C-alpha positions in Angstrom: -169.2 28.3 -106.6 -168.7 24.5 -105.6 -168.6 22.2 -108.0 -168.9 18.3 -108.4 -166.7 16.4 -110.3 -167.9 12.9 -110.9 -165.0 10.2 -111.2 -166.1 7.6 -113.8 -163.4 5.2 -112.3 -166.3 4.1 -110.2 -168.8 3.9 -113.2 -170.5 1.0 -115.0 -168.4 0.9 -118.1 -171.1 -1.4 -119.3 -173.4 1.4 -119.4 -171.2 4.3 -119.2 -173.3 6.5 -121.7 -176.1 6.1 -119.8 -174.6 7.1 -116.4 -173.0 10.3 -118.4 -176.4 11.3 -119.3 -177.8 11.0 -115.6 -174.6 13.3 -114.7 -175.8 15.8 -117.7 -179.5 15.6 -116.4 -178.2 16.5 -112.6 -176.1 19.4 -114.2 -173.0 17.9 -113.1 -170.1 20.4 -114.3 -167.2 18.2 -114.3 -166.3 14.5 -115.3 -163.2 13.4 -113.6 -161.2 10.9 -115.7 -158.3 9.1 -113.9 -155.3 8.1 -116.4 -153.1 5.3 -114.6 -150.0 3.8 -116.1 -148.8 1.3 -114.1 -145.8 2.8 -113.3 -146.5 6.3 -111.3 -148.9 4.1 -109.5 -149.2 0.5 -109.4 -152.6 0.4 -111.2 -153.6 0.9 -114.8 -156.8 2.6 -116.1 -158.0 4.9 -118.8 -156.2 6.4 -121.3 -156.2 8.8 -124.9 -159.3 6.8 -126.5 -161.4 6.8 -123.3 -161.0 10.7 -123.5 -162.1 10.9 -127.0 -164.7 8.4 -126.7 -166.4 10.4 -124.0 -165.8 13.8 -125.4 -167.6 12.5 -128.5 -170.8 12.0 -126.1 -170.8 14.8 -123.8 -170.0 18.5 -123.6 -169.5 18.4 -120.0 -166.0 19.7 -118.7 -163.4 16.9 -118.9 -161.1 17.1 -115.7 -158.3 14.5 -116.9 -156.3 13.6 -113.8 -152.5 12.1 -115.1 -151.4 9.9 -112.7 -148.4 8.9 -114.9 -144.7 9.4 -115.6 -143.4 11.8 -117.9 -146.6 13.5 -118.2 -144.8 16.0 -120.6 -144.9 13.5 -123.2 -148.6 13.3 -123.5 -150.0 16.6 -122.8 -150.8 17.6 -126.5 -151.9 14.0 -126.9 -154.7 14.4 -124.0 -155.3 18.1 -125.3 -156.4 16.8 -128.8 -158.4 14.0 -127.4 -160.8 16.3 -125.7 -159.4 17.2 -122.5 -160.5 20.6 -120.8 -158.5 20.3 -117.7 -155.3 18.8 -117.7 -154.1 17.7 -114.4 -150.5 16.5 -113.6 -148.7 15.3 -110.5 -146.1 17.4 -109.0 -144.2 14.7 -107.9 -144.1 13.3 -111.3 -142.7 16.6 -112.9 -139.0 17.4 -113.4 -139.9 20.7 -114.6 -143.4 21.6 -113.1 -143.4 25.2 -114.6 -142.4 23.7 -118.3 -145.6 21.5 -118.0 -147.9 24.2 -117.3 -146.5 26.1 -120.1 -147.2 23.1 -122.3 -150.8 23.0 -121.1 -151.3 26.5 -121.6 -150.0 26.4 -125.2 -152.6 23.5 -126.1 -155.0 25.9 -125.0 -156.5 23.8 -121.8 -157.0 24.7 -118.3 -154.4 23.6 -116.1 -153.9 21.8 -112.5 -151.3 20.5 -110.6 -151.8 17.6 -107.9 -150.2 17.0 -104.8 -150.0 13.6 -102.7 -150.6 13.1 -99.5 -146.5 12.6 -98.3 -145.7 15.9 -100.0 -145.7 18.8 -97.9 -147.7 21.5 -99.3 -145.5 24.3 -99.3 -143.7 22.7 -102.1 -146.2 23.9 -104.7 -146.4 27.5 -103.5 -144.1 28.7 -105.9 -146.2 27.2 -109.0 -149.9 28.0 -107.5 -150.1 31.4 -109.2 -149.5 29.8 -112.6 -152.2 27.1 -112.4 -156.3 27.2 -112.4 -156.5 24.5 -109.7 -154.6 22.7 -107.2 -155.7 18.9 -106.5 -155.1 17.8 -102.9 -154.9 13.9 -103.1 -156.8 13.1 -99.7 -155.8 9.2 -100.4 -152.5 7.6 -101.9 -153.1 7.7 -105.6 -154.2 4.8 -107.7 -156.5 2.8 -105.6 -160.2 3.4 -105.2 -162.2 2.8 -102.3 -159.9 4.3 -99.8 -160.7 6.4 -96.5 -160.4 10.0 -96.5 -157.2 10.9 -94.7 -158.3 13.4 -92.1 -154.7 15.1 -92.3 -155.8 16.4 -95.5 -158.3 18.7 -93.9 -155.3 20.9 -92.5 -153.5 20.7 -96.0 -156.5 22.1 -97.8 -156.5 25.0 -95.3 -153.0 26.0 -95.9 -153.3 25.9 -99.7 -156.7 28.1 -99.1 -154.8 30.4 -96.9 -151.8 30.8 -99.2 -154.3 31.6 -102.2 -156.3 34.2 -100.1 -153.2 36.0 -98.9 -152.0 36.4 -102.4 -155.1 37.2 -103.9 -155.1 34.3 -106.6 -158.0 32.9 -108.5 -157.1 29.2 -108.1 -159.8 26.4 -107.3 -159.0 23.9 -104.8 -160.1 20.3 -105.8 -160.0 17.3 -103.6 -160.1 13.5 -104.3 -160.2 10.6 -102.3 -162.8 9.1 -99.9 -165.1 11.9 -100.4 -168.9 11.8 -99.6 -171.8 13.1 -98.2 -170.6 12.0 -94.6 -167.7 14.4 -94.7 -168.4 16.6 -97.2 -169.0 19.7 -95.2 -165.8 19.7 -93.5 -164.1 19.6 -96.6 -165.8 22.5 -98.0 -165.0 24.3 -94.5 -161.7 23.5 -95.1 -161.5 25.6 -98.2 -162.3 23.2 -101.3 -164.6 24.1 -104.0 -164.2 21.1 -106.4 -165.0 18.0 -105.0 -164.4 14.9 -106.9 -166.7 11.8 -105.9 -166.6 8.2 -107.7 -168.0 5.7 -105.3 -170.2 8.2 -103.4 -172.0 8.9 -106.9 -171.9 5.5 -109.2 -172.0 3.3 -106.3 -175.4 4.8 -105.0 -178.6 3.0 -105.4 -180.0 6.2 -106.7 -177.5 8.5 -108.7 -179.7 11.4 -109.0 -180.9 11.2 -105.6 -177.7 11.5 -104.4 -176.2 13.9 -106.8 -179.3 16.2 -105.4 -177.9 15.7 -102.1 -174.4 17.1 -102.9 -176.1 19.9 -104.7 -178.0 20.7 -101.4 -175.3 20.8 -99.4 -173.2 22.7 -101.8 -176.0 25.5 -102.0 -175.8 25.6 -98.3 -172.3 27.3 -98.5 -172.8 28.9 -102.1 -175.5 30.8 -100.4 -174.5 31.1 -96.7 
């Protein structure tokens, strides 16, 4: 089943509660929360209080994307704040397997993210230990970038590895995703789609979410 993970980095924070209620009404399964530390990536963004606040107002799955250095220091804190999926960057981890074990011990689902410049083969040894791989299709840390077409081949390589090894692992894609390119991204093998601007910068959020879901149904029922 293909799922939409709505990235609140693009949301209007003056009416975040209202926009989350729209997501609930349209049965969006995941909220994607980008956490940036100004070190691993240049920008600063949401942190533990944001996750805690959102957890209080929704039961949607919180897909927390840690774009931070030393993620192992914060795993338990984000778990306690209400994250359902904790997603760390392969490039930020000295010992990825240890971080995976931390996330599991905290009772959360685990995802590993890979940046555009990192060969996908580097994560093949740990894919069997995670629930999801997030393929960055832009350079992390800045919103509004265009989708990197080279990401399609990277998604295909990961998808083929997962199928060859009979693994039950989702492939998530984040960056420059919209209604204009969603079909080719799904065809490459992705089944969790992060969309920020394409959802929250719409003139009619509900209408565009429905359009995403109609495309997802084409593939789920096809």
